[in-house]
N, C-alpha and C positions, 0 to 999 in steps of 0.2 A: 625599468627595473632590471635586477638577476633574473633568469630561469632558475624555476623551483630546481636545487640538489638532488639528483637522481630520477626527475619525472621528468616529460616532454610536455605534457598533455593531462587536459580534466577530462574524462569519457562520461558522460550522461547514458544510463541503461535503463530504458521504460520498458514498457509492455507492448504500445502501441495501440493506437483505436482508426478506424474509418473515417475521416472526414468529406464524404457524400454520398448519397442513396445509393449510388452504383457497385460502393466500393464494401458494402454490409457482409453482401454473401461472401466475399470470394478471401474478407479479414476473418469472418469465420471459419471458412476453412481452413484455414492458414494454421489458426489456435487448435483445430480439432482433427486436424488430419491424423490417421493412423487410427484415429480412435472410433473409426464403425461407427459415424455418428449417420442417421440419417438425415435427407432432404428435407422432410417435412420439419424437424424438429429446429434444424436451421432458422429456417421459413421463421417457425415460432417466435424463436430469439432475437431475430430479424426485426420483430417488430414491437421491439424494444427500443430497438435504436431508430427506427422511422419516427418513434413520437418525439426524437428528438431531430427530426431533421436528417439520418442517416449520421448525424456526426457524433463520435465520442468528445468529451472534453479532454481528454488524454494527452493529447498533441499538442493542443495550443497552452495546457501549462505545463508542460516543457516544454516549450519555444518561450514563453514566461518568465520559468523559473531559471535558465539558461540566460536569459537575457539581467536578470537579480543577479544571479553570481557574478557576471561578466563586470558589471556593474561596480560589484564589492570587489574584486579583483583589479581593476583597472585603478581604483582610489589605494586601496589596502595592497595589492599584491596576494598570493604569488604571480608572479609574470607566465598564467599556462592559458594555452587556446581550448577552447571548449569544443570537444565533439559531441553527436549527439547517434544514438542505433538502439533502435526498436526488436523487440523479438517477434513479434508477428506482423510489422505494417511499414511502412516507408518511415523516414528511412531502416532499412536496416542494417542488422546489428552486422552483421557481416559485409555489407559494402563499406559502413561508417571504421572498420577493422582494415580493409584492404586501402582506404582513406588515410587510414593513420601511417601505416606500411610507406606509401606514394609518398606521403611529405617526410617521412623521414624522421619520423617519433619510435624513440626505439625503446619509451617506457611509460605506460598513463596509469592515472590513480581513476576508478570508475566508483562513480557512484550511482546507485541502484535506486530506483524510487521506488523500494520498500522496505519499514525499518525494523525488521522478525527474523528470528530465526526458522527458517521452516525449512521444506523442500520447494514450491511453490514460491516461495519470497526469498532466498535466498541459493541453496544449493542448484538449482535449476538455473539461476543466472550465471551461476561461474560453469555451469558445463556448457551456456551458449557462447562464454564468452571463450573458450579455447577451442569450442569449434569452430568461432568468428577465425578466431588468429588458427588456426590449421585450414582453413578454405583461404588466407590469406597467403599462405606459401610462408619461405622459413624467414624473410623480411618481415613477418609481423612483430608489432612490437611486443613485450611483457605485459602483463594489463595484473594490476592488482585490486583489489576489489575492498572498499574501505568498508570498517567494519558495521555492522548492526547496531542501530543508532535509538530504537525506540523509548530508553531512559534517559538520551541526553536533554537538556533544559532547553534546549533548542525545539526539540518536538513536542515536549510537554508543554511547556510557557503558552505554544499558539493553541495548543488543544485546550488547556484551561480560558484563555480567555475567549474563547472561541462557544466554548460551552455557557460561562457565564454570559456572554451577549444573547445565545440563545433562551438563556433562564429568562432574561430581561424582554424577551418579546407574548412570552404566555400571561394571559390574564392574572392580574395579583387575586383572585381570589384564591387562585391553585400553585402559583409559583412556588409558594414556601414550601411545600412536601411533591413539588413534582420529584420524580425519578430520574436518573441518570443511568442510560441504557448504554452501555457502552460495547459498538457494534465491531464484529472484524469476519471476516469469508470464515465460512466453516471447512475443514478439513474434512476427511477421514480419522478416525482415531487413531486405527494403526500408523496412518501419516504424522501424526500430532507426536506419538508415540515416540517418533525418532528425531525429533528436531531437536535441534542443540547437541552438545560432547557426551551429554550423559542423560538426553531424551527429556521428551516433557516441555522443551524450553519456550515454546508455541504460546501454550496454555498460560506460562506460569510468566511471560512475559506481557502478555495481553492484562492479565490478572497487576500486575507492576502499574502497568500503565494506568490503568482503572481507579487504582488505590491514590498514586501520586497525584492525578487529574481531579478526582474525587476529592482532597484535602484541600487542593486550590481554589474548590467553588463553596465558598461560604463555609470555610472551614470545615469539610467534611457532613456539613448538616443533612444532606439530602441523600433519602437510600440510592442505593446503583447497583448493577449485575452486571457483568459480564456477557452477554448474548451473541446471538451469533446470525451471519444473513447468509445469501446466494448458494444456499447445497442446490447441488446438483446430482449427486448420488441413487442408485436406486434404493429401496427403500428398506431392502435385507441389508444394506452396507450400513454399520455404524460413524456416524458423523459426529461430529462436534456440536451441542448446544445446549440452551434453548436456542429455539428460532427467534427471532425477535416478535414475529406475528403472534407467535405461542406467547408470549409473555408477555405481551401487551393485553393478549386475552386473562391472563392469570390475574393481572393488575387491575383490568375492570370487574373480574368477579370476587375482588378481596377489598374494592374499595366500598367505604361507607358515604362517601362526597363523591364529589366531582375528582374526577383524579388527571394528570397531564404526568408527561412526560420528554426529556431530550435527548435528542437519539445521537449519539457522539460517536462519529465512525472511527474509532482512533485505529481499525486495522488499516486505515488507509492514509497514502500522504496527499493526495490530491483528488477533487472530484471527478472519480472514474464513473463510468456507466453505471456499473452495480451499484454507488452511492448514489445517483440519478432518479434510477428506477427503482431497485428493490426497498432504499428508503423513501424518497421522497415521491414515488409514486406506490408503492406495494403497501407499504410499511405503512404509511399515511393513509391512505382510502381504508386501512385495517383500523388505525386508531379512530378516524370518521367514525365508521362501523359502529367502532365498541363505545363513542362516546368521552373518548380522552382527547383534551388538549395535547399536543405535541406540537415540538419545532425541530429544528435540524441543526447541530454544529456545523459551522466549517471546519474544514480542514485545513490542516498546514498552508498547504499551498505555496504562496508567496511570500509568506508571512515574514516581515524583516528578519527576526527571531530565526525562523528556520532556515534562510538565507545565509544567514551569517554561520550557522552549526554547520553547513557545506565547507565553511572558510576552515574553520575551527576542524571539522574532521579531514581535512587535506594537509592542515599545519600538523596535526597529529605525527603523521609522516615522513613529516618536512625535517621534524626537529631532533634534537639528541635525546632529550630530555623532554616530553611533551607532556599537557597537561590532559587528561584524557576524562573530560567531564562525565559524569555520570550521576542520574537521581538514586533515592531509594536505596536497597539494600543488595541488588543483583550484580552491581557494578558496572565497568564496561566490559563490551564483548570481544575477546580477541581478535589481531588484525588479521591473523589466518585460521580457518573452519579445519580442525583436525579431518583425517581422511574418515570417511563412513560417515561425516555426521550429517544429520537429515538427509536420511535416504530416502528414495520414493518407496512409494506407498500405495500408490494409486489403482485402486480396482478398475478393469477391465468397463468400458461404456460408461465413465464416471459422469458423463455429461449427457445423460440419457432422463435424467427426472427432475424432478419439483423444482421450481429457482431456475438460476441466473445459469451460463454455462459455465464450468469449474474454472477460475480463474479467466473469466471471459475479458475482461476488463480492469487490470489491477498492478 
């Protein structure tokens, strides 16, 4: 196959995670470097990982996604090699960009494993890429990030399918009235206000995803709510809410008979530690205490439609008149973010409070 015009490679960029007990504390030190987080707090969060053998699922899910994308490229093109670099653990992004330069790559497209517009899910990755290019020196390739894809059919359709599958596991007596709780990582409200070219894009995009998925699940007959998880800031700092566990308590308080809920991790591409611990352990435990039947929908992961989406996003940048797929009313996101978009607004000591470390594994 001919090499894709204008680009020599696809770079998958992700957060990274430990793959053994001995890697957990060094990984958390990377995540929190410069934030003044105490050793006791790191040890507390490390216990979340140790419940799963000290292994985050994120690295293996990146490997699986790369393999699936590569198989699609081999069948249908384009002829692009795929590289992989992480923000906080091996393979480090800086090392991967040096490898790109050594391999003679002149320009690469970057697919980031985060679908939304915000500082931590978009702008910070752009900064990571530029820092890695600077470290690689003058031979570093140009790297263009693919657009946010929160409303792409390849993201929405797998979420809807997995939500229907989760509903089917609930007891029949409560299934028809189950609540759909769309969860995403909470961020400081000041940070959320700066997201997107005109501000507030993070919440608007999450709300649109919740609406689009809900409409595709039994025709929108289930009550739904956008909720948040993994808050980690001090109590005095306003963060997005409500927390998923708090909303489960509201459901329990207002029920007349048995209650049920499906937790839909709409803010995540794959089963990160924040999904595995904050939802599968903490939220599930709270639901059990409240007497609520609960099921958790799978993330898109390596769903064939999600894998196809990556190829479609690449094709957008290779074709003269591309079809830019997007569902709902917000339309496709721009290929290039304007200057000042999604500015950082993270308070000092953001990882010191309740919940997981901010962005510990996303």
